[in-house]
N, C-alpha and C positions, 0 to 999 in steps of 0.2 A: 665493381666493374673497374674501379682504379682509375677513372678518366677524371680530369680535372674540369668540374662542370662550369668554371668561370673562364675556361680557355678553349672554348669550342669554335668550330667554325660553322656548323650546322647543328641545329636541334629538329628532329622529327618528332612528331606527335601522331602515334598510332601504329600499331604492329600488324595491320591487315596487308593485303597484297600491296597497296601503293607504298605504305611505311616500309616494309620489308625490302622492295626494289629500290626506294630511293637511298635507303641506308646502304645496301650492297653497293649500288652504282656509285655513289659518292665517296664511300670508303676506298673503294679501287683507285678513284682518282687522286686520292691522298688527302681527302679533307678529314678533319677531326669531327667525327659524327657521333651523337648520342640520340638515342631514340627513348621516349617516354610512352609507356603502355599502362593503362589502368589496370589490365586484367593480367593474369598470372603467367602468360606466355604468349607466343606468336599465334596467329589466326584471326584476328579481328572478329567480324560478326560471326564466323565458324565457331569460335570458342564459347559463345553464349548462346547461339540459336542451337541448343540441343533438344529441341522437342521431338517428339515422335514422329517419324517419318522425314526429317529434315535432309534434303538432298540437293545437289547442284540441278539446275534446271538449263543450263547451256549444254548445246551438244557438244559430244566428245570429237576432237581433242583438244578444244580451245580454251577450256576453263583451266589454265595453269600458267606458271611464268614461261616467257617465249624463249626459253633455254633448253635446248634438247640435251644438253649435257647433265642436265639433273636427272635425266632418266636412264643414264647408264646402268645402273643397277636397280632400277625401279620400274615396276609393271603396274599399270592401272588395271584394277579388278573390274571396275563397274563403269559402264558407257555413262551413266549420271551419277558420279560418285556421291555416296551417303556423306553426312556430317563426319563418321567416324574415319572413313578413308581420307577425308580432307585434312583432317587432324594428323593422320599419319604422313600425309604428304608434306604438310609443314615441318613435321620432324625430319622429313628427307632433306628438305630445303635448309634446315639448320645444320644438319651434319654436312651438307656440301658446303655451304656458305658460311657457317660461323656466325649466324645474325644475332643470336642471343646475347654474344659477347659485346655487343654496341647498343643493348638496349637496358634499361632499368625497368623491370617489370612490377606491377603493384604501385606504380606511381601516377598519381592522379594530378593532372594539371588544373590549376585553380586560376590561373591568369597568365597573360603574356602583354609586356609593355615595350614599346619601341624607344629607346633612348636617343635623342638627338645630340645630346652632348658626346656621347661615346659611338653613335652610329651603330649600336648593337641592339639586339632584342635580349630582354631579361623575362625568363620563364618562372613562375612561382608553382611550386609543388604544393599538394596539401598537407604534406608533413612538415612544412615551414622551410624547407630548402629553396634555394634558387640557382638557376643556371643561365649563362650567358653566351650569345653565338652572334656572329654576323647575320646568318641567314636563319629564317624560321620557315619551317616546311609543315603545315598542319595536314595531316594525311588521315583524317578521321571520316572521310567519305560523307555519303549523305545519310547513312543509315544507323547513327551512333545514338540518337536520343528517340527513346520511346514514344508512341503515341498512345497515351492512356485516355481512354474516352471519359468524357465528363458525364458519367451516368449518375443521376441521384441514389445515394445509398451504396454505392461501389464498395466504399470501406466497412459496411456493416456486415456483409456476407460472412457466415461463420465458417464456411469450407475453404478450401484453397482457390486462389485467383491466380493463375499463370498468365504471363504474356510469353508468346513464343518466342521472343528475343531475349528473355531472361529466364530460361528454363532451368530450374535448380536440380541439382543431382539426387536430391532426395523426393522428387515429385511422387505424388501418388500414383500407383498403379490403377490405370483407369479400367482394368477388367472388371466387368460387371458393375459398374458405376453409371449413375445418371449424369450426363455431362452435356454443358451448354459451350457452343462455340460462337463468338461474336467476330464476325468479320470473314470474307471470303476471297481474300488476296491469295498471293502464292504460299504464304505459309498456312494460312487456312484450309487451302485445298489438301496440301500435304498431310496436316493433322488429321483433317477429317477423313481422309483415305485410311489413315493408320489406326486412330482410335475409334473410328466409326464401326470397324470390325470386331472390336472386342468389349465396347460399351454396353452395359444394359441397354441404354436408350441415349440419344443425342439429338439436341434441339440446336439448329442452326439459325442465328439472326442474321438475316441477308439485307444488306442496303443496297447492294448493286449485283445483278448476277455476275458471276465470273465467265469469262470467256476462255476456253481452254482449247489446247490441242493435244493429240496423242503423243505420249513421250516417245514411244518406241516405234522403230519402222516394222513393217510386217515382213521384213527380211532378215531372220536371226543370223543367215550365213554372212551377211553384210556386216553386222554388229560384231561377230567374232573376227572376222577379218580386220576390222577397224582397231579392235582392242589389241590384236596381236601385231601391229605395225612396229616398224624398228626405228631407231634414230633418225635415218635419212628420211623416212615417212613422216616423222614428227617434224622436221625442219621444214619439209615442203609444206605441210598443212598450215603450219604457224606462219610462214612466209606468205601464204594466200590469205590469212586471216588479217595480218597487217596490211594487205594491199586492197581490201573490201571495206565499202563504207560501214558495214556492219560488225565487223572483226571476227566473222566466221567464213566459211568458204560459199555462203548463198549468193546467187545472181538472179535479180529480178528478170523475168521475163520482158524483153523489150517490145511490148506491144499494149496498147491500152485495152482494157476488159472488153467493153462492147463493140470493139473492132473485130473481135473473134466469133465466129458462129457458135451458138449456145450448145450444140453438142460437142464442139471442139471443146469449148470452156468447161463444159462438165467432165469430160475427160482429163484435161489439164488439172482442174481442182482435185479430182479423185487421185491422180498420180501423186501430188505434193502432199496431199493430205495422208496418205499411207506411207509417206516416207518417215513420217514422225518428226518430232521436234519442232523446230520453227519454219520448216520449208514452205507450209502454206502461207505463213505470214511474210517470210523475208525472201522468198524465193518465187513469189506470185507475180501477178501482172504489175507493170510498173505505176499503175495509177491506183493501186488499192487504197492508199492512205492521202490521195489528192482528190479523187472524184466520188461524190456522195452515192451515185448510180451504181459505180463500179464495186463501192464497199459494200452496199445492200445485196449485190449480187453474191459477192464472196460470203457474206454473212447468211444468206438464204441457203446456200451449198450446205454450210457448216451446221446450220441449225436442223436441217433435215437428216444429216447423219446422227446428230447428237439425240434430237427427240426420238429416235428410234431405239435408243437404248434405256428409256424411261418409261415404265407401264403406268405409274400414277399420272393421272391427267393434270391434278393440282400441281404436282412438283414440276411437271413438264411446262406448263406456263410459267412458273415462277423462275425456274432455270434458264428457259429458252423462250423469252418472249417474241412474239411476231415482230415487234419493233424494239430494236437494241438500245439498251440504256447510253451506250455510246458507241461510235463507230468502231469497227472490228479492226483491232491493231493499233489504235491511238494509247492505249494502255497495254503494257507487255502482257501477252496471253500466258495464262498458267498453264504448265504441262501436266496431265494427268494420266493415271493407268487404269483405273477403274472408278473414277469419282462417281461417274452416274448411277453405275451398278450398286456401289455403297449407299448413296443418298436415297436410292428408290427402295431400299429396306424398310419393312413397315415400322421399325423402332427408331428411324431417323426422321425428324419433323423440320420443316423450314418455315420460318415466320418471317413475313416481308415487313421490315421496318423502314422502308424507303420514304414512306410519307407519313408513318406514325412511328416515332422512335420509341425506343425503350421507355417505360414509364418511371420504374425505380427497382433497384436490387434490394431485396428484403434480406434477412439473416439466413433465409433457407433457400430462396429462389430469386427468379427475375418475374417482373410483371411487365406484360406487353399487351396491348390492345384489350387492356382490362382483365387480362387472365394471368395468374401467377403459377409459374411451373417451379416444383422444387427440383434442386440439383445438388450433387455431391461435389462437383469442383466446375469451375467456369475458367474457359480458355479464351484469352484475348489474342485474337490474331489480327490486331489492328494497326501492325506496322510500325512506321515511324514519323516523326515529325517532317516538316517540310525539308526541302533539301539544304536549306541553310542553316538549320537547326544544330546540327554539330559543331559547325565553326561557331556559331553565335554562344555556345554553352561554354566555350573557352575563355570568355572574357578577355577578348584581344583588345588592346588599345595602340593604336598607330600614331602618326606625327601629331604633335600637340596634344596627345592624351586622348585623341578620338576614339570612343568605343565603336568597335565593328557593328554593334546592334544599332547604333546611332547613324553610322553612315549608311546602313542598310535599311533604315526604318522606312524609307519609300519604295523599298524593293531591292533586290540584288543587283549589284553594278560591278561589272568587271571587265577585264581585257583577256580574252580567250578562254575564259573560266579557269584563270589560274592565278592572275595577279590583280591587285587593288589599287587604286589611287588612295594616296594618304596612308599607305601603308608599304613603306619600303624594305626591301629585302624579305619579302615574305611571298611565297607561292604555295597555293593550297592545290591538292591533288584530289581528282575524282570527287568534285563537288557540284554546286549548281553553276549552272551555265556551261557545262561540257555534257558531252554525251554519257549518259547513265544507264537508266533502265532500258533503253530502246537498242542497245548495242551490247557486244561482249565487254565486260568491265577489265580483264587482263590486258586486252590489246589497247583500249583506251589508256590505260595506266602506263603501259609500255612507252606509248608515243609520248605521253606527258613527261615521264621521267627522263626519257633521252632528250627531251628539249631542255629540261631543268638542268642536266648534266652539262649540255652544251653551253648554257647561258652562264651558270656559275664558274665553270672552268675558264672560259674566255674572260669573265669578269675578275677572277682571281689572279689569273697568270698572265694574261695578255693586255687587257686594257687596264687592269689595275683599277677597277671600279669599286668604289668603297659603298655606293647607295644606288640602288636600281629600283625605279617605282613607275608604276603605269601612271599615264596621264587621265585627266578627266575626259579629254577628246577621244581617248581610245576606248572608254566605256561606251560613249555614244556610238562609235565606229562598230563596236561589237554588237551592240544592241540592235543597230539597224539591220546588220548581217543576219543576225538570228531572227529578227522580225520579217524579214522578207521570205526566208524559209518556212517559218512558222505559219504564217498568214496564208501562205500558197498551199498549204496542207489542211488535212482535217484535223491536225493536232491541236489546233486552239480551240477546237470545240470541247476538249476535255476541261471540266471545271476544276482548274489547279488553282485558280486566284483564291479560293476560300482556304484559310488556314487549316491545317489538318488537326490543329490543336482545337479549333473551335467547332468541328462538325460533332453533329449530335448522332447517337446511336439509338 
């Protein structure tokens, strides 16, 4: 790359959406920027999440950079782009923006420490090199550290064990194989739909039933019209996305659920459900995620629609229980195409491990409920660590050598989900205490990077600020603000407090 690593203005860690946009915007402002990325190119989670069926679950056209000029000689071919199309899109971004020139790929960060003598950050790389800059921007998101379940014997299995977020290029062809899938989150849903159609048999180990919505609208004409929109259409759509609370163009109905007669409610539910995507969730009644009775009413409609697609009574009860494990919508719903038809096949089985976890993994299979089933391959669709795990894994030390893991030992503390007391000149992107899974990520990242650019630009050129740091008081203000919103909703009923790394399967 030819850049002096000891004479940088900004170091960015990560080459996903947030890292790419930060490098591009800051470079345009004249900052000397260098990005470090452990993988071999741009793409972030999309580069490693190469499992069968991997695809975007955000409704078109909002999952992209909010720059319509990137689309002058580009056309999206899929309403919900597959991983392959996303990788082609990142190539398009690189062609237009020349981002790779400002990144070092295959460069893993082993640590970062703030020097109070120089008021600069020193970043250590695993290959022994060091880089120095005034500003540090960790852009590793919240999904960079795998959640590997602690199941006894998991290392003993003689066949391949794949995690959906580290899918190898030489992975086994699942056709005609006996496959186990542990986990039923978004990646689990996609891999079950894909592999479940070709495997000889599949056993799904389910802790919590997935809440899903139909991916596609029942109006193919509307889909074709949307994919064919021009630059002006994109600009208007993306403008609306930045003005909405969810980053899409969804607008809640400004009425409480139970104030509407049941027949009218049913008609409204059906209309939103058939729109596909997240319309039923994000464009429903305004009290869906605030009033338990309203939430159960929506769940009852969803359950009725979904149960009709499953002929097996046992599977129906496991997948769509009368009483939901979680309120509908407090966890990001999964989008599906034919999930329930696939799982209804006789060669697919579901084992409930919500109360009795997996006992042990042997050399040839998995033992649960006292019964061992043999498999050719095991797929872990168990997601990632908690939202702070990516930042904690970077071994960041702030003022007085304070480790971030120590500063957050009692829980995450931040200002606006972007700055931390005792960590001057550091701003993290798309991490804990900012909107993540419940909204459209590129919209959040766009707003954060615009804020970041204003702050760094005014500090560097106008105010001549050498150190900028959140106060301890700002942590308290932000925590109270979040707490008020959190406790006045049903989101606090989601058991997030337990570390994902400690959960048993």
